[in-house]
Structure formats: C-alpha cells, structure tokens
N, C-alpha and C positions, 0 to 999 in steps of 0.2 A: 442740045447744047442749053443755058439757060441767060437773057439778059437783063443787062436789070445796068436801070438806069443811074446815076450816083454822080454829081456839082457839076456837067458840060459836059461827062464824057459814060462810055460806052461800057461796062465791065462782061463780057464775058466768061461766065462760070460755066469748070469743065462737069467739074464733079453735084452736090446737093444732096445735102439724108435733111433729112427732113423733118422739121418739129417731131412728132413722135416716135422716130428711129432713136435707137442706143446701139451702139455699134462692139464691142473689142476687138486691141487687132492692134493689129500696124497700119499702116496710111503710105503707098506712097503714090505720090503724085506730080505732075507735072501741071505744068496751070493754072489755074485759079477755083479752087473749092471752097465753099459754106456748107457750115451744119453753121446748123438751129436746133439738130439734137441734141443728145451725150453719147460721148465718147471719151471711152478710159485705153488707154494702151500706148502707141510711137507712134507717129508721125513724121513723115522725111521726104521734103523736099524741095525743087530752089524755084520759086514761083511765090503763089498766096496762097493761104489761107484767114479764111475771113468768120470772128466766131459771133454769129447773130445776137441779137437778145436773144432767144431761147436756149442761146448753145449755153450746154452744159461742157466741158472742159477735161477731164485727169491725164494726166502725159506728160510726156517730153515731146518737145516738138525741137526739130534746126532742118527751116527755114528761109526765102530771104525777105521776104514779106511778111507780117502775121498782123494783124487788123483783128482788135477783139472793143462788142455792145456786152456781148452778155455775162458765164458765168467760166473761171479759167485757177484750175488746181495743177504745179508741176513746174519744172522745166521750160526755157523759151530761151533759143540761138537762135539772133536774127540776122543774118549776116548786110539784112540793107536802114528794114525801120521795128521799130512796136508802138501801134497804135492803139490807147485807148479809149471808147469811145463812152462817154457815156449812155448807157449805168452800167460800165464794168465792171467785174469785181472779182480783181487776178491775189491770186494768190501764194509766193513762189517766186525763184528764181528767172530775174530778164538779166541774156547778155545780148546786148545791141552794140551797132555802133553809136542809133539810131530812137527816141524814141520818143510818142506825141501824146501830152496826154490831157481829154478833154475837161474843163468843173466838170464836175460829177464822176469824171470813174474813180476808184478805187483801187489801190495794188498794197496788201500786205503784203514785204519778204523784200529780196535786196534787190540790187539793178546795174549791173557790170559792162560800165563805155569799150568799148570794141575798136581797134580800127576795124573801116567797114572793108568785108569780104572776107576779112577774119575768121 
C-alpha cells in the first residue's frame, strides 16, 4: 500500500498503475486506486479512483468517487462525487449527484445530476 498526504489527511492507496504502465482490460477493486499511466477498458469499484496528472484513461467507469487531474475519455457513473482538478481534460459523459470543477480543468461532454447513491 502507498500512502499519500493530501490537505491534512493521509490517503492509503491500495493499487497504483505507474507513469509508464499501459493496461487494457477490466479493473475491479475495493479501496483507492491511482492511475498515473495509460488505461483502456472498464473500471468497477465501490470506492475511489484517482487519475493523476500523467494518467490517460479511456474507459467506462462505475465507482463511488472519481478524482481526475489527467486525461479521461468515456463514461463515468459515480455514486458520490466527481472532482475535476487542474489540469484535467475530460471528454464524455459524467453521471453523478455532485461534481466539483476546479478552475483550469476542462470538460467537453454531458453532465447528468442524479440522487446520491443512485
């Protein structure tokens, strides 16, 4: 497990796809996963997906929380929140009850707001 300190809280990352990693397929996990490399396929989780600055993801994602500061193309269905952090670039559809977009992040696509947990 990797530990990362972020804004007065410590985050335990259960899995990590490094900067020069390429992965194609289906990723199913519990806990927090951080992607710094390239991923294509499907992602399913009941917890948190982090796409870092160097991360490039083309996928259909179903999870609780998604935090993106890299590049994403596809569909996100998040039960809790999607956070787009500078310099995120997102193309596709986001379905979530809550979205947070930091100044400098970009989204091109559709956003559908749902009830929390839906």
